[in-house]
C-alpha positions in Angstrom: -35.3 31.6 -47.3 -33.2 29.3 -45.2 -31.2 26.7 -47.1 -30.5 23.2 -46.0 -26.9 24.2 -45.1 -28.2 27.0 -42.9 -30.6 24.6 -41.2 -27.8 22.1 -40.5 -25.5 24.8 -39.2 -28.2 26.0 -36.9 -29.1 22.5 -35.5 -27.6 21.5 -32.2 -24.4 19.5 -32.8 -21.2 19.3 -30.8 -19.0 21.0 -33.3 -17.2 17.9 -34.4 -18.0 15.7 -37.4 -19.6 13.0 -35.2 -20.6 12.9 -31.5 -20.8 10.0 -29.2 -20.0 10.4 -25.5 -18.2 13.7 -26.1 -16.8 13.2 -29.6 -16.6 10.1 -31.8 -14.0 11.7 -34.1 -11.7 14.5 -33.0 -11.6 17.0 -35.8 -11.0 20.8 -36.0 -10.2 21.0 -32.3 -7.2 22.5 -30.4 -5.9 18.9 -29.9 -5.8 18.5 -33.7 -2.5 20.3 -34.1 0.3 19.3 -36.3 2.0 16.0 -35.5 5.0 14.3 -37.1 4.7 11.7 -39.9 2.6 8.6 -39.1 3.8 6.4 -36.3 5.9 3.4 -37.0 4.4 -0.1 -36.4 3.6 -0.8 -32.8 5.5 -3.6 -31.0 3.1 -6.1 -29.6 0.3 -5.2 -32.0 -1.4 -8.3 -33.6 -0.6 -7.0 -37.1 2.9 -6.2 -38.2 1.7 -2.9 -39.7 -0.6 -2.0 -36.8 -0.1 1.4 -35.2 -0.4 2.8 -31.7 -3.3 5.2 -30.9 -2.3 8.8 -31.8 -2.4 11.7 -29.4 -5.5 12.8 -31.2 -7.2 9.5 -30.4 -6.0 9.8 -26.8 -7.6 13.2 -26.5 -10.9 12.0 -28.0 -11.1 9.1 -25.6 -10.2 11.3 -22.6 -12.9 13.8 -23.6 -15.4 11.0 -23.8 -14.3 9.7 -20.4 -15.0 13.1 -18.9 -18.5 13.3 -20.4 -19.6 9.8 -19.3 -21.6 9.1 -16.0 -19.1 6.9 -14.3 -20.5 7.8 -10.9 -23.5 5.6 -11.7 -22.3 2.1 -10.7 -25.7 0.3 -10.4 -25.0 -1.9 -13.4 -22.0 -3.4 -11.7 -23.9 -4.0 -8.5 -26.8 -5.7 -10.4 -24.4 -7.6 -12.6 -22.7 -9.2 -9.5 -26.0 -10.0 -7.7 -27.0 -13.6 -7.3 -23.7 -15.2 -8.4 -23.8 -18.9 -7.4 -20.7 -20.3 -9.2 -18.3 -19.3 -12.0 -18.0 -21.6 -15.0 -15.0 -23.8 -14.2 -14.3 -24.6 -17.9 -12.5 -21.6 -19.3 -12.3 -23.0 -22.8 -15.3 -24.9 -24.3 -14.4 -27.3 -27.1 -16.7 -27.8 -30.0 -17.7 -31.2 -31.3 -15.3 -31.0 -34.2 -12.3 -30.6 -31.8 -11.9 -26.8 -32.2 -12.8 -24.1 -29.7 -16.4 -23.1 -29.3 -15.7 -20.3 -26.8 -12.5 -19.2 -25.1 -13.1 -17.0 -22.0 -9.4 -16.7 -21.2 -8.9 -14.7 -24.4 -10.7 -11.9 -22.7 -8.6 -11.9 -19.6 -6.8 -8.7 -20.6 -10.0 -6.7 -20.0 -9.6 -7.1 -16.2 -5.9 -6.5 -16.2 -6.2 -2.7 -16.6 -8.9 -0.1 -15.9 -8.3 1.6 -19.3 -6.6 1.2 -22.6 -5.5 3.9 -25.0 -7.0 1.9 -27.9 -10.4 1.2 -26.4 -13.2 3.7 -25.8 -13.8 4.0 -22.0 -17.5 3.2 -22.5 -16.7 0.1 -24.5 -14.2 -0.9 -21.8 -16.9 -0.6 -19.2 -19.4 -2.9 -21.1 -16.6 -5.3 -21.8 -15.9 -5.6 -18.0 -19.6 -6.1 -17.4 -19.6 -8.9 -20.0 -17.0 -10.8 -17.9 -19.9 -12.3 -15.9 -19.0 -15.9 -16.7 -21.1 -17.9 -14.3 -24.4 -19.3 -12.9 -26.6 -16.7 -11.3 -29.9 -16.7 -9.4 -32.4 -14.2 -10.7 -34.9 -15.0 -8.0 -35.6 -18.4 -6.3 -36.8 -20.5 -9.2 -35.2 -18.5 -12.0 -31.5 -19.0 -12.9 -29.2 -17.8 -15.7 -25.9 -18.9 -17.2 -24.2 -15.7 -18.5 -21.0 -14.9 -20.3 -20.6 -18.3 -21.9 -21.3 -16.8 -25.3 -23.3 -13.9 -26.8 -26.6 -14.9 -25.2 -27.9 -16.0 -21.7 -29.7 -19.3 -21.1 -32.4 -19.1 -18.5 -34.0 -21.9 -16.4 -37.4 -21.4 -14.8 -38.7 -24.0 -12.3 -41.8 -25.7 -13.6 -44.0 -28.3 -11.9 -42.1 -31.3 -13.3 -38.8 -29.8 -14.5 -37.1 -26.8 -15.9 -38.5 -24.5 -18.5 -35.7 -23.1 -20.7 -35.9 -19.6 -22.1 -33.6 -19.3 -25.1 -31.1 -22.1 -25.6 -27.9 -20.5 -26.8 -26.2 -20.7 -30.2 -24.5 -24.1 -30.2 -25.1 -27.5 -28.5 -21.6 -27.3 -27.1 -22.1 -24.2 -25.0 -25.7 -25.2 -24.1 -24.5 -28.6 -22.9 -21.8 -27.0 -20.7 -24.4 -24.6 -19.3 -26.8 -27.4 -18.5 -24.0 -29.4 -16.8 -23.0 -26.5 -14.6 -26.7 -25.7 -13.8 -27.4 -29.3 -12.8 -24.4 -29.4 -10.6 -25.5 -26.5 -8.5 -29.3 -26.0 -8.8 -30.9 -28.5 -11.3 -31.7 -31.2 -8.8 -31.5 -33.8 -11.5 -34.9 -32.6 -12.9 -35.3 -32.8 -16.7 -36.2 -30.0 -19.2 -40.0 -29.8 -19.3 -40.4 -27.0 -21.9 -38.4 -24.7 -24.2 -39.3 -21.2 -25.2 -37.6 -19.5 -28.1 -38.1 -15.8 -27.6 -37.3 -14.9 -31.3 -35.9 -16.1 -34.5 -32.2 -15.2 -34.3 -29.9 -18.2 -34.2 -28.1 -17.5 -30.9 -31.5 -18.1 -29.2 -32.2 -21.6 -30.6 -29.2 -23.1 -32.3 -28.0 -25.0 -29.2 -31.2 -26.9 -28.6 -29.7 -30.3 -29.4 -27.2 -29.9 -26.6 -30.1 -30.4 -24.2 -32.8 -32.4 -26.1 -33.4 -34.8 -28.9 -36.4 -35.2 -31.2 -37.1 -38.5 -29.5 -37.2 -36.9 -26.0 -39.5 -34.1 -27.3 -41.9 -36.7 -28.7 -41.7 -39.2 -25.9 -42.3 -36.7 -23.1 -44.5 -34.3 -25.2 -42.2 -31.4 -24.4 -43.6 -28.1 -25.7 -41.3 -26.0 -27.9 -42.9 -22.6 -27.8 -42.2 -19.7 -30.2 -43.8 -16.6 -31.6 -45.8 -16.9 -34.8 -43.7 -16.8 -38.0 -40.7 -18.1 -36.1 -39.6 -20.8 -38.5 -40.0 -18.9 -41.7 -38.2 -15.9 -40.3 -35.4 -18.0 -38.7 -34.5 -19.4 -42.2 -35.6 -16.6 -44.5 -33.3 -14.0 -43.0 -30.3 -16.2 -43.8 -31.3 -17.3 -47.3 -32.1 -14.6 -49.9 -29.0 -12.4 -49.1 -27.2 -15.0 -46.9 -23.9 -14.9 -48.7 -23.7 -11.1 -48.7 -25.0 -11.0 -45.1 -22.2 -13.3 -43.9 -19.6 -11.3 -45.7 -20.9 -8.1 -44.0 -21.1 -9.9 -40.7 -17.3 -10.3 -40.8 -17.1 -6.5 -40.5 -19.8 -6.0 -37.9 -18.5 -8.9 -35.7 -14.8 -8.3 -36.5 -14.3 -12.0 -37.5 -10.7 -11.4 -38.8 -9.6 -9.6 -35.6 -8.0 -11.4 -32.7 -9.3 -10.7 -29.2 -6.8 -8.0 -28.1 -6.6 -4.4 -27.0 -6.0 -3.3 -30.6 -8.5 -5.7 -32.1 -11.7 -7.3 -31.0 -12.8 -6.3 -27.5 -16.4 -7.3 -27.1 -19.6 -7.4 -29.1 -21.6 -5.4 -26.6 -24.6 -7.8 -26.2 -22.0 -10.2 -24.9 -18.5 -11.1 -25.7 -18.7 -13.2 -28.8 -20.9 -15.7 -30.6 -19.8 -19.3 -30.1 -18.2 -21.4 -32.8 -20.0 -24.7 -33.1 -22.7 -26.7 -34.8 -26.1 -25.1 -35.4 -29.1 -27.2 -34.5 -32.9 -26.7 -34.6 -35.9 -28.5 -33.2 -38.9 -26.8 -34.8 -41.5 -25.3 -32.4 -44.6 -27.4 -31.8 -46.7 -24.6 -30.3 -46.9 -21.0 -31.7 -48.1 -17.9 -29.9 -50.3 -16.4 -32.5 -52.4 -13.7 -30.9 -51.1 -10.3 -29.6 -51.6 -11.5 -26.0 -51.9 -15.2 -25.0 -52.2 -16.7 -21.6 -51.5 -20.4 -20.9 -49.7 -22.6 -18.5 -46.2 -24.0 -19.3 -45.4 -27.0 -17.1 -47.9 -25.8 -14.5 -46.6 -22.2 -14.5 -49.1 -19.6 -15.7 -47.5 -17.3 -18.3 -48.6 -14.3 -20.4 -47.1 -14.0 -23.8 -46.9 -10.6 -25.7 -46.1 -10.9 -29.4 -43.9 -8.0 -30.6 -43.3 -8.6 -34.3 -40.9 -6.4 -36.3 -39.1 -5.1 -33.3 -35.7 -6.5 -32.6 -36.6 -9.5 -34.8 -39.4 -10.2 -37.3 -40.8 -12.7 -34.8 -40.3 -12.0 -31.1 -42.3 -12.1 -27.9 -42.0 -11.0 -24.3 -43.3 -13.2 -21.4 -44.7 -12.3 -18.0 -44.8 -14.8 -15.1 -47.4 -13.4 -12.8 -46.8 -15.9 -9.9 -43.2 -14.8 -9.7 -43.8 -11.1 -10.7 -41.0 -11.8 -13.3 -40.9 -10.1 -16.7 -38.9 -11.6 -19.5 -38.3 -8.9 -22.1 -36.5 -11.2 -24.6 -34.1 -9.0 -26.6 -36.5 -6.1 -26.8 -34.8 -4.5 -23.8 -31.2 -5.0 -22.9 -28.4 -2.8 -21.5 -27.8 -1.0 -24.8 -29.3 0.9 -27.7 -30.0 -2.0 -30.1 -29.9 -1.9 -33.9 -32.5 -0.2 -35.9 -30.3 -0.7 -38.9 -28.0 -3.7 -38.4 -24.7 -3.5 -40.2 -24.7 -7.1 -41.4 -27.8 -6.3 -43.3 -31.5 -6.9 -42.5 -34.8 -5.1 -43.1 -34.9 -1.8 -41.2 -36.6 -2.2 -37.9 -39.6 -0.2 -36.8 -38.3 1.8 -33.8 -41.6 3.5 -33.2 -43.5 0.1 -33.0 -40.6 -1.2 -30.8 -41.2 1.7 -28.4 -44.9 1.1 -28.3 -44.5 -2.6 -27.5 -42.2 -1.6 -24.6 -44.7 0.9 -23.5 -47.4 -1.8 -23.5 -45.2 -4.1 -21.4 -44.6 -1.2 -19.0 -48.3 -0.7 -18.4 -49.5 -4.3 -18.8 -46.8 -6.0 -16.7 -44.4 -3.4 -15.4 -46.8 -1.9 -12.8 -46.3 -5.0 -10.6 -43.2 -6.7 -11.9 -40.5 -7.0 -9.3 -37.8 -8.4 -11.6 -37.0 -8.0 -15.3 -34.6 -10.5 -17.0 -33.6 -10.6 -20.6 -31.7 -12.7 -23.2 -28.6 -10.6 -22.8 -26.9 -8.8 -19.9 -28.3 -8.9 -16.4 -31.6 -8.5 -14.6 -33.1 -5.4 -12.9 -34.7 -5.8 -9.5 -37.4 -3.8 -7.7 -40.5 -2.3 -9.4 -39.1 1.2 -9.4 -36.0 0.0 -11.2 -38.0 -2.1 -13.7 -40.2 0.8 -14.6 -37.2 3.2 -14.8 -35.4 0.9 -17.4 -38.6 0.3 -19.4 -39.4 4.0 -19.6 -35.9 4.9 -20.7 -35.9 2.1 -23.3 -39.3 3.1 -24.5 -38.1 6.8 -24.9 -34.9 5.7 -26.6 -36.6 4.1 -29.6 -39.4 6.7 -29.8 -37.0 9.6 -29.7 -34.9 8.1 -32.5 -38.0 7.9 -34.7 -39.5 11.2 -33.7 -36.4 13.4 -33.8 -34.9 11.9 -36.9 -38.1 12.5 -38.8 -38.3 16.0 -37.2 -35.0 16.8 -38.8 -35.9 15.0 -42.1 -39.0 17.2 -42.4 -36.7 20.2 -42.3 -34.6 18.8 -45.1 -31.8 16.9 -43.3 -30.9 13.9 -45.5 -29.7 10.4 -45.0 -26.1 11.6 -45.6 -26.4 14.3 -43.0 -28.6 13.0 -40.2 -25.7 11.2 -38.4 -24.0 14.5 -37.9 -27.2 16.1 -36.5 -29.1 13.6 -34.5 -27.9 12.9 -30.9 -29.5 11.4 -27.9 -31.2 13.7 -25.4 -29.1 14.5 -22.4 -31.2 12.3 -20.1 -30.7 9.2 -22.3 -27.1 10.0 -23.2 -26.4 9.9 -19.4 -28.2 6.5 -19.0 -25.8 3.6 -19.4 -28.3 1.2 -20.8 -29.2 3.7 -23.6 -25.6 3.9 -24.8 -24.7 2.5 -28.3 -23.2 -0.9 -27.5 -25.0 -2.7 -30.3 -26.7 -0.1 -32.4 -25.2 3.4 -32.6 -27.0 6.7 -32.9 -25.1 7.3 -36.1 -26.0 4.3 -38.1 -29.4 3.9 -36.5 -30.5 7.5 -37.4 -29.6 6.8 -41.0 -31.6 3.6 -40.8 -34.7 5.5 -39.7 -34.5 7.7 -42.8 -33.9 4.6 -44.9 -37.1 3.1 -43.6 -39.3 6.1 -44.2 -37.6 7.8 -47.2 -35.1 5.4 -48.7 -31.5 5.8 -49.8 -31.9 8.9 -52.0 -31.0 12.3 -50.5 -33.1 14.1 -53.2 -30.1 15.5 -54.9 -30.4 14.4 -58.6 -26.6 14.0 -58.8 -26.8 11.1 -56.4 -29.9 9.4 -57.9 -28.2 7.2 -60.5 -24.5 7.8 -59.4 -21.4 6.5 -61.0 -19.9 3.5 -59.3 -16.8 4.2 -57.0 -14.7 2.5 -59.6 -16.0 4.9 -62.3 -15.9 8.1 -60.3 -12.7 7.7 -58.4 -10.3 8.1 -61.3 -11.9 11.5 -62.1 -11.6 12.7 -58.6 -8.0 11.6 -58.5 -7.3 13.4 -61.8 -9.0 16.6 -60.6 -7.2 16.5 -57.2 -3.9 16.5 -59.1 -2.9 12.8 -58.9 -1.9 10.2 -56.3 1.2 12.1 -55.0 -0.8 15.2 -54.1 -3.6 13.1 -52.5 -1.1 11.2 -50.5 0.7 14.3 -49.3 -2.6 15.9 -48.3 -3.9 12.7 -46.6 -0.7 12.4 -44.6 -1.1 16.0 -43.4 -4.8 15.3 -42.5 -3.7 12.2 -40.7 -1.1 14.0 -38.7 -3.6 16.7 -37.8 -6.0 14.1 -36.5 -8.6 14.8 -39.2 -9.2 11.2 -39.9 -12.6 11.4 -41.5 -11.3 13.9 -44.1 -8.2 11.8 -44.8 -10.5 8.7 -45.3 -12.6 10.6 -47.8 -9.8 11.3 -50.2 -7.8 8.1 -49.6 -10.9 6.0 -50.3 -11.1 7.7 -53.7 -7.5 7.0 -54.4 -7.8 3.4 -53.4 -10.7 2.8 -55.8 -8.9 4.6 -58.6 -5.7 2.8 -58.1 -6.4 -0.6 -56.4 -2.8 -1.7 -56.6 -1.5 1.5 -54.9 -0.3 -0.2 -51.7 1.0 2.9 -49.9 -2.5 4.4 -50.3 -4.2 1.3 -48.9 -1.8 1.2 -46.0 -2.3 4.9 -45.2 -6.1 4.4 -45.4 -5.7 1.5 -43.0 -3.8 3.7 -40.6 -6.6 6.2 -40.8 -9.3 3.7 -40.2 -7.4 2.1 -37.3 -7.5 5.5 -35.5 -11.2 5.9 -36.3 -11.8 2.4 -35.0 -10.0 3.0 -31.7 -12.3 6.0 -31.0 -15.6 4.1 -31.4 -17.9 3.4 -28.4 -19.9 1.0 -30.6 -18.4 -2.5 -31.2 -19.9 -2.8 -34.7 -18.4 0.5 -35.8 -15.0 -0.3 -34.2 -14.9 -3.8 -35.7 -15.9 -2.5 -39.1 -13.1 0.1 -39.3 -10.5 -2.3 -37.8 -11.6 -5.2 -40.0 -11.4 -2.9 -43.0 -7.9 -1.9 -42.0 -6.9 -5.5 -41.6 -8.2 -6.4 -45.1 -6.4 -3.4 -46.7 -3.2 -4.5 -45.1 -3.5 -8.3 -45.6 -6.0 -8.9 -48.3 -8.7 -11.6 -48.2 -8.2 -15.1 -47.0 -7.7 -17.8 -49.7 -9.1 -20.5 -47.5 -12.0 -22.4 -48.9 -15.3 -21.1 -47.6 -17.4 -23.3 -45.4 -20.9 -23.2 -44.1 -22.3 -24.1 -40.7 -25.7 -25.0 -42.2 -27.0 -28.3 -40.9 -29.5 -30.7 -42.5 -32.1 -30.0 -39.8 -31.9 -26.3 -40.6 -32.4 -27.1 -44.3 -35.3 -29.3 -43.5 -37.0 -26.3 -41.8 -36.7 -24.3 -45.1 -40.0 -24.2 -46.8 -40.2 -25.4 -50.4 -41.3 -22.0 -51.5 -38.2 -20.4 -49.8 -36.0 -22.9 -51.6 -37.6 -22.2 -55.0 -37.2 -18.4 -54.3 -33.6 -18.9 -53.6 -33.0 -20.9 -56.8 -34.4 -17.8 -58.6 -31.8 -15.7 -56.9 -29.0 -18.1 -57.6 -29.9 -18.3 -61.3 -27.8 -16.2 -63.7 -30.3 -14.3 -65.8 -27.7 -13.6 -68.5 -27.6 -17.3 -69.3 -31.4 -17.6 -69.2 -32.1 -15.1 -72.0 -34.4 -16.7 -74.6 -35.2 -19.8 -72.5 -38.7 -20.7 -71.5 -40.3 -23.6 -69.7 -43.1 -24.5 -67.3 -42.6 -27.3 -64.7 -45.0 -28.8 -62.2 -43.5 -29.9 -58.9 -45.5 -32.5 -56.9 -44.6 -33.7 -53.4 -46.9 -36.5 -52.3 -45.7 -36.9 -48.7 -46.7 -33.4 -47.7 -49.3 -32.6 -50.4 -47.5 -29.5 -51.8 -47.8 -28.6 -55.4 -46.1 -25.8 -57.3 -45.8 -24.4 -60.8 -42.2 -23.3 -61.5 -41.9 -21.1 -64.6 -39.0 -19.6 -66.5 -39.7 -16.6 -68.8 -38.1 -13.3 -69.5 -34.9 -14.5 -67.7 -36.9 -14.8 -64.5 -37.7 -17.8 -62.5 -41.0 -17.7 -60.6 -43.1 -20.1 -58.6 -46.6 -20.3 -57.2 -47.9 -22.8 -54.6 -51.2 -24.7 -54.9 -51.5 -24.8 -58.7 -50.5 -27.1 -61.6 -50.1 -26.2 -65.2 -52.3 -28.1 -67.7 -49.6 -28.2 -70.4 -46.4 -28.3 -68.4 -43.1 -29.2 -70.2 -42.2 -31.4 -67.2 -43.8 -32.8 -64.1 -41.4 -33.7 -61.3 -42.8 -35.9 -58.5 -40.6 -36.2 -55.4 -41.3 -36.6 -51.7 -40.2 -33.5 -49.7 -38.3 -35.9 -47.3 -36.2 -37.1 -50.3 -35.8 -33.6 -51.6 -34.3 -32.7 -48.1 -31.3 -34.9 -49.0 -30.7 -32.9 -52.1 -31.0 -29.6 -50.3 -28.4 -30.8 -47.8 -26.0 -32.0 -50.6 -26.3 -35.6 -49.4 -27.5 -36.8 -52.9 -28.4 -35.3 -56.2 -31.7 -34.9 -58.0 -30.3 -37.0 -60.8 -29.5 -39.8 -58.4 -33.1 -39.7 -57.0 -34.5 -39.9 -60.5 -32.1 -42.7 -61.4 -33.0 -44.7 -58.3 -36.8 -44.2 -58.7 -37.3 -42.0 -55.7 -38.2 -39.2 -58.0 -40.3 -39.5 -61.2 -40.3 -37.3 -64.3 -43.0 -37.0 -66.9 -42.3 -34.9 -70.0 -39.1 -33.2 -71.0 -36.4 -34.2 -68.4 -33.9 -31.8 -70.1 -35.7 -29.0 -68.3 -33.9 -30.0 -65.1 -30.6 -30.1 -66.8 -31.2 -26.7 -68.4 -32.2 -25.2 -65.1 -29.2 -26.7 -63.4 -26.9 -25.1 -65.9 -28.2 -21.6 -65.0 -27.1 -21.9 -61.3 -24.0 -20.2 -60.0 -22.0 -20.5 -56.9 -21.7 -17.5 -54.6 -18.3 -16.8 -53.2 -18.7 -15.5 -49.7 -15.2 -13.9 -49.8 -16.1 -11.3 -52.5 -14.0 -8.2 -52.5 -15.3 -5.2 -50.6 -12.2 -3.1 -50.6 -10.1 -2.5 -53.7 -6.9 -4.4 -54.1 -7.7 -7.0 -51.5 -8.9 -9.9 -53.7 -6.5 -13.0 -53.5 -4.8 -13.9 -56.7 -6.2 -17.5 -56.5 -9.5 -18.6 -55.1 -11.1 -21.8 -54.0 -14.8 -21.6 -54.3 -16.6 -24.6 -52.9 -18.8 -25.9 -55.7 -22.4 -26.7 -54.8 -24.7 -29.0 -56.7 -27.4 -27.1 -58.7 -30.2 -27.9 -56.3 -28.4 -27.6 -53.1 -29.9 -25.1 -50.7 -27.4 -22.7 -49.3 -28.7 -21.1 -46.1 -25.3 -19.7 -45.1 -24.1 -19.4 -41.5 -27.2 -18.4 -39.5 -26.8 -14.9 -38.1 -26.8 -14.1 -34.4 -28.1 -10.7 -33.3 
C-alpha cells in the first residue's frame, strides 16, 4: 500500500522545496555549493546589519527570469493606453501635515531593469504600478491610477460624474478629483457613488469629495452591496488588534521603500496614510442581479458575496459595453487566505461568479475595468482574461482538494500544488497579491481545518515549550549555530530557518541566533515573487535585528466609522475585550434601552462569559441603562464617558449602578505591538489606555 510519503514523492513538483516562476527557494541544486561565511553588512542597505543577496539568491532569481514569459508585453501596452496627464503632485500631504503618498520614493524602480534583491516578476509588476496619472478608459469613463493602492473611476452620468470606488483617504481622493476636473471633469459635480465592496481602500476617501449635507441636499445615491456596512466594520473589530499587527508583516510597514526593502504591494504600490472617512450607503443592491439607472445610466449589478470580500459586486454598463469587475478580477492571483488574517475565501464560488460574468456580460463587453491595475480592451481580450481568472480560482480549489483526497496535508500542499503551465505563463495569474503557496494552504484550511491528522500535532506544545527540547536534543546552541551557518552558506535557507527558529524560541536573548535567522529570512525574502511573502520575511528580519518600536500605538479610527458600528457589534467586542479570569464568579443581567433608534438588548454575564441578545428585555434585570445611541456614539469615540453621561442626565440608570463599574473593571487594553518573534519586545512599553466603553475598531484594513 502506498504511503503518504510515496504519494508526495510521486506528485509533480519541481524538485526544490518550493516553486514559483522556476524556484522560490534554491535548495539542493548545483548552485547550492559551499560558500564562505555569511556576507558582511552591505553598504547602502537601509539597515546596518542588512546583507547583500547571495549567489544562491542570484541563481534562483536568474532561473525564475528564464522561466517567465517576458515576450508577452501586452500588459505594458494596455497599461500605457489612454494616458491623458500624469499627476503633477509627486508627494501628497495628509491633513495632519504628514505624507499621505510619496510617488518619488518609488523612482528607483525605473532606474534599472533588474535588481539582484528583487524577483524579476515583482520588478515587472512594480514597473506597471508606476502608472501615476489620469487615463481614459473609453470616452465617458476615466481613471486616476497609481496615486495609492486603488484606482478611482469616473463615469459620465446625465447630470454629473458617477464615482466607482473612492480611494482610501480624503487627501488622495481630493487630489484625484482636482486633477480630473482640470482635464476632463468640465466642472460637473459628483452625481452618485458606488462602493464595489467593503474594504476600506474603496470607501475611506469619500469625504474628500462629498459631505453629508451635499448627499442629503442633492439626494446623491451612495450604492453598495448588501451587508456592506456590517462587513466594513466587523472585519476590523473582533480581531482588529491582531489583524493590524499581522498587517505590518503582509504590508511591510517597518520597511522603507528601497531595493532591499519594500518594493510594491502588487495590487498597487502602497496604501495611503491619512484620515479614514465613511458616508454610509443609502441604497443597497440586495438581489443576485439588479438593474436600475444611476444618474440616467442603465446599470446591471451582480452581487458576488464571499469572493474577494464578504460583500462585493460587479457592474455592467450595457450602453457603453463596459464591464466593471470590482476586485474580483485584477492583474494577479488574489488572496484566498490573506496573511493579515480574515475568513478563508471561497475560491470555487469566486470562480463561478466570474464564469457568470463571462456568460452574462462578457459575450458583448468591449472593455473591462477594475478597482486595481488597468483595463482590457476588445471582446476577445475581455473573454480571455475572464476565462483565465475563472480557471485560476477553480483550479486552486479542484487540484488542492484532489491532492488532499490522496492524503496531502496542510503542511505539505504548498510543496505539491502548482499552477498549470497555461496559467503559470499568464501574467495576470501570477502571485502578486495571493501566492500559490499560502493560498493552497488556505483551501485546505477552509475545507479541512488546521489539523494534518497526525495526533502529534493535534494538541501540540507551544514553540516556547518545545524549542528547548529540540535544542537539547540537537546538542545545544553552538552545534545548531554551526550547522545553520553551513546551511546558510550552502543556500539551504529553509532548512537553516527551521533549526534557527527553534533556537530563537528556546533562547530569546541569543542575539547571534536572531541575527543569523534574520540573514536567512532576508535571503528568502529577496527570492519571493509575492509581495506579501517578501514583506513578511523582510519585516521579520527587521524585527529580529531591531526589536519592536516603543512608540505609543495610535489608531486611525474616526468617529464616523464608529457611528457605523452596530450596537450588537460593539457589545460583541466588549465580550472579547473582557478578561474572563477576572470575571470568575461574577454574574449580572442588564437591560440596555436606546430610545432614539428603538433598540433593546439584554446583556448578561455568567460563567465568565458576556453575551447579548437584541429585541428582548429581562423582567428582573439587576440594572436598566437607558441612553440614546447618538449619545453612546460619543462614548464609543472616546469623546466622553458613560459616567459623564449618567452624571449629566443624558443616560439614566435604574437598579444597581455598580454593575457598570464592575463590567468596566473587567476590560483590558490590547497592545497592538505584541511580540511575534522571541527577544524583540521592548524593555518599556507605552500602551494607550482606553476608557472601558470605548469602541476600538483599529486601523481599517485595505485589501
